[in-house]
C-alpha positions in Angstrom: 50.7 109.1 35.6 49.4 109.3 39.0 48.7 106.2 39.4 52.6 105.3 38.3 53.4 107.5 40.9 51.4 106.1 43.6 53.3 102.2 42.4 56.3 103.8 42.8 55.6 105.0 46.2 54.0 101.7 47.4 57.0 100.0 46.2 59.4 101.9 47.7 57.5 101.4 50.8 57.2 97.6 50.6 60.4 97.3 49.6 62.6 99.0 52.2 64.3 97.0 54.1 62.9 98.8 57.3 59.1 97.4 56.1 58.2 95.5 59.3 59.0 98.6 61.5 57.3 101.0 59.2 54.0 99.0 59.1 54.0 98.9 63.0 54.8 102.6 63.1 51.9 103.6 60.7 49.5 101.1 63.0 50.5 103.0 66.1 50.5 106.5 64.7 47.1 105.6 63.2 45.8 104.9 66.6 47.3 108.1 67.7 45.1 110.2 64.6 42.5 108.8 65.6 42.6 109.5 69.6 43.7 113.2 68.6 40.7 113.4 65.8 38.0 112.0 68.4 39.6 114.5 71.2 39.3 117.4 68.5 35.4 115.8 67.2 34.6 116.3 70.9 35.7 120.0 71.3 34.1 120.5 67.8 31.2 119.7 69.2 31.1 120.4 73.1 32.5 124.0 72.6 29.7 125.7 71.3 27.6 124.3 74.3 30.2 125.2 76.8 30.6 128.6 75.2 26.8 129.2 75.8 26.6 127.8 79.4 28.8 131.0 80.4 26.5 133.2 78.3 29.3 134.3 75.4 28.4 134.0 71.6 30.7 130.7 70.9 30.8 131.8 67.4 32.7 135.2 68.6 34.6 133.5 71.4 36.0 130.9 68.5 36.9 133.5 66.4 39.0 135.6 68.6 41.1 132.9 69.3 41.8 132.1 66.1 45.0 134.2 65.5 46.7 131.7 68.1 45.7 128.7 66.5 46.8 129.5 63.2 49.8 130.8 64.4 50.5 127.7 66.7 49.3 125.5 63.9 52.0 126.9 61.4 54.9 126.6 63.8 54.1 123.0 64.6 54.1 122.1 61.0 57.4 124.1 60.4 58.7 121.2 63.0 57.0 118.6 62.6 55.4 118.4 59.0 57.9 117.1 56.5 57.4 118.0 53.1 56.4 114.6 51.2 58.6 114.5 48.2 59.4 111.7 46.0 63.0 110.4 44.7 62.9 113.4 41.4 66.6 112.5 40.6 65.7 109.1 38.2 62.5 110.4 37.3 64.2 113.9 35.2 65.4 111.2 33.1 62.0 109.9 31.8 59.5 110.8 29.7 57.8 112.7 32.8 56.3 115.9 32.6 57.8 118.4 35.4 54.2 120.1 36.4 53.1 116.2 36.7 55.7 115.7 39.1 55.0 119.0 40.8 51.2 118.6 40.9 51.6 115.0 42.8 53.9 116.6 45.4 51.6 118.9 46.1 48.8 116.5 46.3 50.6 114.9 48.7 51.0 117.9 50.9 47.1 119.0 50.7 46.0 114.9 51.6 48.2 115.2 54.9 46.7 114.2 58.3 47.9 118.3 59.7 44.8 119.3 57.1 42.4 116.7 57.8 42.7 116.8 61.6 41.4 120.6 61.6 38.1 119.1 60.2 37.4 117.2 63.2 36.8 120.9 64.9 35.6 122.9 62.6 33.3 120.4 60.7 30.9 119.4 63.4 31.3 123.4 65.2 29.6 124.4 61.6 26.9 121.9 61.7 26.0 122.7 65.3 26.0 126.4 63.9 23.6 125.7 61.0 21.2 123.8 63.7 21.1 126.3 66.3 20.0 128.7 63.2 22.8 130.8 62.3 22.1 132.0 58.9 23.5 129.2 56.1 25.0 131.3 53.6 27.4 132.9 56.1 28.2 130.0 57.8 29.3 128.4 54.6 31.2 131.3 53.5 33.0 131.1 57.2 34.0 127.6 56.7 35.2 128.1 53.5 37.4 130.8 54.6 38.8 128.8 57.9 39.4 126.1 55.4 41.3 128.2 53.2 43.2 129.3 55.6 44.1 125.9 57.2 45.7 125.0 53.6 47.2 128.2 53.6 49.3 127.5 56.6 50.1 124.0 54.2 51.7 126.0 51.6 53.5 128.6 53.6 55.3 125.5 55.5 56.5 124.3 51.7 57.7 127.8 51.1 59.1 128.5 54.7 61.0 124.8 54.7 64.4 126.0 53.8 64.6 128.9 55.6 66.8 129.1 59.0 64.8 129.8 62.3 61.4 130.3 60.9 59.7 128.5 63.4 61.4 130.1 66.2 60.3 133.6 65.1 56.9 132.1 64.9 57.2 130.8 68.2 58.6 134.0 69.5 55.4 136.3 68.1 52.8 133.5 70.1 54.5 133.8 73.2 55.3 137.6 73.4 51.9 138.1 72.3 50.0 136.0 74.6 52.6 137.2 76.9 51.4 140.5 76.5 47.4 139.7 76.6 48.1 137.3 79.8 49.5 140.8 81.5 47.1 143.2 80.3 49.7 145.0 78.4 48.2 144.1 74.7 45.4 142.3 73.7 45.9 141.5 69.8 42.7 139.7 69.9 40.8 142.4 69.8 42.1 143.3 65.9 42.2 140.1 65.0 39.0 139.1 66.0 37.4 142.0 64.0 38.7 140.3 60.8 37.7 136.5 61.9 33.9 137.9 62.7 34.1 139.8 58.9 33.7 136.2 57.7 31.2 135.8 59.3 28.8 139.0 59.0 30.5 140.4 55.8 29.6 138.3 52.5 32.2 139.4 50.5 35.2 139.2 53.1 35.6 135.4 52.7 37.3 136.1 49.1 40.5 137.3 50.9 41.3 134.2 52.1 40.4 132.6 49.3 42.7 134.4 46.9 45.4 134.3 49.4 45.3 130.5 49.0 45.1 130.7 45.4 48.1 132.8 45.1 50.1 130.8 47.7 49.2 127.4 45.4 50.1 129.3 42.1 53.9 130.7 44.1 54.2 127.1 45.4 53.4 125.6 42.3 56.1 127.8 40.2 58.4 127.8 43.4 58.6 124.3 43.2 58.9 123.6 39.1 61.2 126.8 38.8 64.1 124.4 41.5 63.3 121.3 39.4 66.4 120.8 38.0 69.6 119.4 39.3 71.7 122.4 38.8 69.2 124.3 40.9 66.6 123.1 43.8 68.0 119.3 43.5 71.8 120.6 43.4 74.2 120.0 46.3 75.2 123.3 48.2 78.1 124.3 49.0 78.7 126.8 51.8 82.6 128.5 52.4 83.7 126.8 55.5 85.2 128.8 58.1 88.1 127.7 60.2 87.7 127.2 63.8 90.8 125.6 65.8 89.2 125.8 69.3 92.8 125.2 70.5 91.5 125.3 73.8 89.9 122.3 74.1 93.4 120.6 73.0 94.2 120.4 76.9 91.3 117.6 77.1 92.9 115.6 74.8 90.8 113.0 72.7 87.7 114.4 75.0 88.6 117.7 73.7 88.8 116.5 69.9 85.3 114.6 70.1 84.1 118.1 72.1 85.4 120.6 69.3 83.7 118.2 66.6 80.2 118.4 68.4 80.4 122.0 69.0 81.5 122.5 65.4 78.4 120.3 64.0 75.7 122.7 66.4 77.1 125.8 64.8 77.2 124.9 61.3 73.9 123.1 60.6 70.6 123.8 60.8 68.8 120.6 62.3 71.5 121.5 65.1 71.0 124.7 65.5 66.9 124.2 65.3 67.7 121.8 68.3 69.5 123.7 70.3 66.9 126.8 70.2 64.5 124.1 71.3 65.8 123.2 73.8 65.5 126.5 75.1 62.4 126.7 75.0 61.7 123.9 77.9 63.4 126.6 80.3 59.5 127.9 80.2 57.7 124.5 80.8 58.0 125.3 84.3 55.6 127.9 84.2 52.8 125.6 84.0 53.5 124.0 87.1 55.1 126.6 89.4 52.7 129.3 89.2 50.8 130.3 92.2 46.7 129.6 90.4 48.1 126.3 88.8 45.9 123.4 89.6 49.1 120.8 89.1 49.6 117.9 91.5 51.9 118.8 93.9 54.3 115.9 92.4 54.3 117.1 89.4 56.5 120.0 90.4 59.3 117.4 90.4 58.3 116.6 86.8 58.9 120.6 85.4 61.8 120.6 87.2 63.7 117.9 85.1 62.0 119.6 82.1 63.5 123.1 82.6 66.8 122.1 83.0 66.8 118.9 80.3 66.1 120.8 77.3 69.3 119.8 75.9 69.1 116.0 77.1 65.8 115.5 75.7 66.2 117.1 72.5 69.8 116.4 71.5 71.2 113.7 73.6 68.0 111.6 72.7 70.0 111.8 69.0 73.1 110.0 70.1 74.9 109.0 67.6 72.8 110.0 64.9 74.3 113.3 64.9 77.2 111.6 63.8 75.0 109.1 61.0 76.8 110.6 57.8 80.0 110.1 58.7 79.9 107.4 61.7 81.1 105.0 59.3 84.1 106.4 58.7 84.6 106.9 62.7 84.0 103.3 63.0 87.1 102.9 61.0 89.5 104.5 63.0 91.4 103.8 66.0 89.0 105.4 68.6 87.5 104.3 71.8 83.7 104.3 72.5 84.4 105.4 75.9 85.9 108.4 75.0 83.0 109.2 72.3 80.7 108.9 74.9 82.6 110.7 77.2 82.1 114.0 75.3 78.8 113.5 74.4 77.9 113.1 78.1 80.2 116.4 79.3 78.2 117.9 76.2 74.8 117.3 78.0 76.1 118.3 81.7 77.4 121.4 80.5 74.0 122.0 78.9 72.3 121.1 82.1 74.4 123.1 83.8 73.7 126.2 81.9 70.1 125.5 81.7 69.9 125.7 85.4 71.8 129.0 85.5 69.2 130.6 83.3 66.2 128.8 85.1 67.3 131.3 88.2 64.5 133.6 87.0 62.0 131.0 88.8 63.5 132.5 92.3 60.8 135.0 91.8 58.1 131.9 92.8 60.4 131.2 95.7 63.4 129.5 96.7 61.7 126.1 96.9 60.9 126.2 93.1 64.3 126.9 92.0 65.6 123.9 94.4 63.1 121.6 92.6 65.0 122.8 89.4 68.3 122.4 91.2 67.2 118.7 92.3 66.1 117.7 88.6 69.1 118.8 86.9 71.3 117.0 89.7 68.7 114.0 88.7 69.3 114.7 84.6 73.4 114.6 85.4 73.6 111.6 87.4 70.4 109.4 86.0 69.1 110.8 82.4 72.3 111.3 80.9 73.1 108.3 81.2 69.8 106.7 79.5 69.9 109.3 77.1 73.3 107.5 75.7 71.8 103.9 76.2 69.0 104.9 74.7 71.2 106.2 71.4 72.6 102.7 70.9 69.2 101.0 69.8 68.0 104.6 68.4 69.4 104.0 64.7 67.8 107.1 62.3 69.8 108.6 60.1 69.5 112.7 60.5 69.9 115.1 57.9 71.9 118.0 59.4 70.7 120.3 56.6 67.2 120.1 57.7 64.9 122.0 60.4 62.2 119.4 60.8 62.1 117.1 63.3 63.7 119.0 66.0 61.5 117.4 68.6 62.0 113.7 67.3 61.6 111.5 64.4 58.7 109.0 64.2 61.7 106.3 63.1 63.6 106.7 66.3 60.3 104.7 68.3 61.6 101.4 69.0 60.3 99.1 72.2 64.2 99.2 73.9 64.5 103.4 73.4 61.0 103.4 75.0 61.3 101.2 78.1 64.6 102.8 78.4 62.6 106.5 78.4 60.8 105.4 81.2 62.9 106.0 84.3 63.5 109.4 82.9 60.7 110.6 84.4 58.4 108.1 86.4 61.2 107.0 88.7 62.2 110.8 89.7 58.2 111.2 90.2 58.1 108.2 92.5 60.8 108.7 94.7 59.2 112.3 94.9 56.1 111.3 96.1 57.3 108.4 98.2 59.5 111.2 100.6 56.7 113.2 100.4 54.5 110.6 101.7 57.1 109.6 104.6 57.6 113.2 105.7 57.1 116.1 103.2 58.2 117.2 99.8 61.8 118.1 100.9 62.6 114.5 101.9 61.0 113.9 98.5 64.1 116.4 96.7 66.3 114.6 98.8 65.5 110.9 97.3 65.7 112.3 93.9 69.2 114.3 94.8 70.4 111.1 96.2 69.6 108.9 93.1 71.3 111.2 90.6 74.7 111.5 93.2 74.7 107.9 92.6 74.1 107.7 89.3 77.2 109.8 89.1 78.9 107.9 91.8 78.8 104.7 89.4 79.5 106.5 86.2 82.9 104.5 85.2 80.8 101.2 86.0 77.8 102.5 84.2 79.7 103.9 80.8 81.4 100.3 81.0 77.7 98.4 80.4 76.7 101.0 77.7 80.2 100.8 75.6 79.5 97.2 75.6 76.1 97.9 74.5 77.2 100.0 71.5 79.7 97.5 70.4 77.2 95.0 70.3 74.5 97.6 68.3 77.4 98.5 66.4 76.8 96.9 63.0 73.5 96.8 62.9 73.7 101.0 63.3 75.7 101.0 60.1 73.7 99.5 58.1 70.7 101.1 59.8 72.2 104.5 58.7 72.8 103.3 55.1 68.7 103.6 54.5 67.6 106.6 53.0 
């Protein structure tokens, strides 16, 4: 039976209308996976000896920060690891046991790269522990407990995948705990390291993660099996709609109509709400570059300034017009202008960029120069990057499931060469302008160059919009066809 399921999966892959693109993506993602695996492999090998040179116990130091490791792993899974599912509805009319279908779906998650990636760190680290004379039984039991925690996160991701704002909660926990530890208010590792050290020093303690994993597996299995009905988990969910007139936007005419549609879309759908929350995280990106003890190159400050103010632009803007993919065909059958449609998206990005710039005023703590860098980055985002994301949207033909919070930072299906080339000026051009001004005179001239580029982009907005509008019209039917692909 499993062989038949694999056969169906293979046919679905090779018969897809986007087979060529999917194959190229898998090859590219394969190289990316190899790169990350190599990095973790080197870390797993080098961590022991690096910590040893610092006169620290390598195992205790790794155990100390495992709480952050697993919390961040779960947060990343909640956003990026999609739950592998089959086209289950047709199978329910065939003589397949529901338990077999569920086991196959769970088995696909067990074989996910998100699980195997951890082995490239923990396996070599464990081998080195054995080579260096650590107790064999204790090391093996510790490793077994770690593997159980990794797969525990896998099943937690399945269970929590339909919950709203779970990623925000976990990420918030990580940020609060890390912040308290950084400023010496509270060190959670003092307490959690006792448990992780106990996995090595206490022979029976490994049973706790193993039993927890077993419980999570049976809960996940029963959860999926009990929802494998057309009138249960597979049924279309209906929610009571709330009327929101937003009449104050009527004064803007057609633009106001599109803005009302976008505001309602953001408020009512899980994916769009998650994306807005993700965009707020960009506000804290500058803490990496603007700290006094930061060792980042000076030229990277403008990079941080653009990211701090451009969170909404990079997360929401990159998927225009995919946000409207579910009813894009209907929109295109109406007598609407592309210019009005694109203008509404542009104004939404501009307003969000302005709000982000205001919210980032806490960077004044680091001085006026730092906040001025953020303001200049906002000017560049409004004048240049806002046009580039709209232009890239003409080539990003990825339908969006608004009911799912997965992929809030992006989607591998959105990859194409045109979109990638268009995205290069978003960050490279301001860095080059800032570097040129700093080389000629000082960083202030670099900021002037970047700001002038943004002002010029705003000044020629109408001409740029006309060019973008023509491209959208050229790509119209290809976009419509792509949105019909499931």
